[in-house]
C-alpha positions in Angstrom: 22.4 238.9 21.6 23.8 241.9 19.8 21.7 241.2 16.7 18.5 240.9 18.7 19.5 244.2 20.5 19.9 245.9 17.2 16.4 244.7 16.1 15.0 246.2 19.3 11.7 248.2 18.9 13.4 251.2 20.4 15.9 251.4 17.6 13.1 250.8 15.0 11.1 253.6 16.5 14.2 255.8 16.4 14.7 255.1 12.7 11.0 255.8 12.0 11.1 259.1 13.9 14.3 260.1 12.0 12.8 259.3 8.6 9.6 261.2 9.7 11.8 264.2 10.6 13.7 263.9 7.3 10.3 263.9 5.5 9.3 267.1 7.4 12.6 268.7 6.4 12.1 267.7 2.8 8.5 269.2 2.8 9.8 272.4 4.4 12.6 272.7 1.7 10.0 272.1 -1.0 7.7 274.8 0.4 10.6 277.2 0.7 11.5 276.5 -3.0 8.0 276.5 -4.4 6.5 279.4 -2.3 8.6 282.2 -4.0 7.5 281.0 -7.4 3.9 281.1 -6.3 4.3 284.5 -4.7 6.1 285.9 -7.9 3.2 284.9 -10.1 
């Protein structure tokens, strides 16, 4: 029962949302790092 509970769609959606949030954070960091170089040129 615990194994099926861990494979519940809610936990899967939570993992997907967390990975999506981490992706947005990574994009934001990339923009913050690359933007000063573009502005400097």
